[in-house]
N, C-alpha and C positions, 0 to 999 in steps of 0.2 A: 897078327896082332890082329882082333878083334873085339872092343867095344862099344858094349849093348848100355845105351842113357837110357832110360827111362824112370815115370813120376811117378816114386816109389807113394800109393795107397788113393792111384788119381780112380777105384774105381768107389768106390766111398763115395773120394769130391763131387763125382758126375752127381752120383745121390745125392747128393748132398745140397747139391743145385739146382735134381728139381724140384725139389722135397722145398726150395726154397722158390722156385719160380709156381709150385699151387701157393704161398701162402702169397706173393706177390697177387698174382688175380685177386686172390681174396679179398685184399686188404685193394685193391683198387679201385673191384668194385663194389664196397659199403664206402670211399672215397664218392664215387659215383652214384650213391644209392642217397645219398645225405647229399649233394650238390642237387638230386633230383629237388628233392623234398622244398631245398632254399630258392635256389626257381620257383617255386608252385609260393611258399611262403612270396617273395618279392612281386609275383604275375598279382593274390591280391590283397597285397601294400599296393599297387598303383593300381588296379580297379577301382577300391576305398576313399584311393584320393577323388574318382571328383564320382561316385555312385556313391550312395549310402545302403546297399543289400548288407546286413552280416554279413561277414567275414569267411562264418563255415559257410551261408549259402552258394557263396565264388567257391571254395578251398575244396564242396562235393562234390565240382561239379568241373574237378581239373581230377583226372587219374594222376597217375606214376607205375610206368611199365618196367621190373628193379630191375639191376644190373643182374647178370652172373656167367662161371666162366664159358654158359651155354651161348649165349648172344650176343661173339660180338666188341663184352666188356662195352655197352653203352645200357641208357635205361630215356626212354621214351616217356616224357610229358604232354599229357593230350587233350584239350575240352573236348568234351562231352556236348553231345548236342541233346540240347535239353531245353528247359522253362523254367527260369526263374517265379516261386509265385509271385505277387503282390506284393503280399502281405509280410515277402523278411523284405523287403525298404520300411522307410521310414514313412509312417500312416497315422491318421489321425483322423479320429472324427467315428460318426460310425454307429455309435453305442448311446443308446438313451439314458437320460437325464433325468432324473429325476424334480430337482430347480436346490432350492437355499432350506436348510434345517434335517431332521433328521434322515436315514432313507428310510421311514418306513414307508413301504407300497400300502399305498390304499388303491379299491375302487380310482375314486376323486383324483388323487396323483396321475395313475396311470394314462389317463382320462387327460390331465396337460400336458406329460410328457411330450417329450418330443425327441427324437434321432438328431443330430447333429450329419449335414454333410461331411459325407468319406473324401476325406483327402490326400493326398499323394508327392511326397518327394522320391525322386528316384535319382536326378543328380542333384549336387546338393547349392550348384549355384543358380535354381529357376525356384527351386525354395516350393512347399507346396502348392502341387497347380488340385480343382478338385474336381470332381467326376461322377458330376449327373446322374443319373437313377443308382451307384456301384451301398452296395449295403454290404455289411459282416456277417456272416454265417459258418461252418463246416462244412470240411468232408471228410474225409479214411483220409489225405495226410493232413485237417489242421487247418485250422485259421483260415479261411479265404475269401478275398470280397470278389463279391458276383456282382453280372447286370442280366437286367433280364432281356432273352433277344427278341422277343412281343413284345405287346403290352399284355398277354397270359400271362399270369402265372407265374409257370414253366413252357419251356426249357429255361434254363439256366447256362449263362458262358462262366469257366470263372478266369478273373481278368489275374493278365501274367508277366512279369518284368521286361526286356533285353533280354536278350538269349547272354550267357556266360559266353559266348563265341565271339558277340558283337558286344560287350562288356570289350576283351583281353585284346580287339582288334582295335576300339576306338582309344583304347588307356595306356596297354600298352608299347613300351616302345625298347624294340627289339634291340637293336646295339646296344642298347644298356644293358641288358638282361642280360645276354652272350659274353659281354662285356666280364660285368659283373661273378657270370658263374662261374668264367676261366678262372678267374683268382680265386674264385674257391675252391675251385678243383685243387690248384696250385699246391696252398697249404690243407685241403685233408689231407691229401696226398702225401706229401714231403710230412706228415705229422704222423701216417697211416708208417710211412715206413723208418721214420726215427724210430720207433715204439713199438711200431709191432713185430719186424722183421725180430724174430729169435734164431 
């Protein structure tokens, strides 16, 4: 006697599993990408605990290569090689001050007016530091702080603050970031598989 044992509907089950695999890859990629954004936010937060630059200045200097099913399900967070203009940090001075009273500019008041010195606070703990000879101007990128390279009027040198890589290297605790990212990814992935898998 021959008895055949087989699974009825196996082909359909295998096809369903293949569809599930595709869904899982998409959900995993989305979870990884959200974690990469979380990592960037944590880096910016740590950097601003010590430095005074605008959050957008450091955020724009951190790029994310998103995960997909084509790159082994990984995202890459990297810091661009660029500089942050000094005007993106806390600055004061460098503006023409007219004096007490209505700001009506006459020739006499213009002669009496003076420009307050430019000072910058790059790190919170250092306070404002004066920049002798520096003055405000405009460039194609927007407001800029310049200094003259020689005693002549030109050429001018735009002043910049520390590089994003330097800021990240000095302020970011990588072990803390890794631990936070791992926990965040685990929560994201569990939630995605629980509610997103059909």
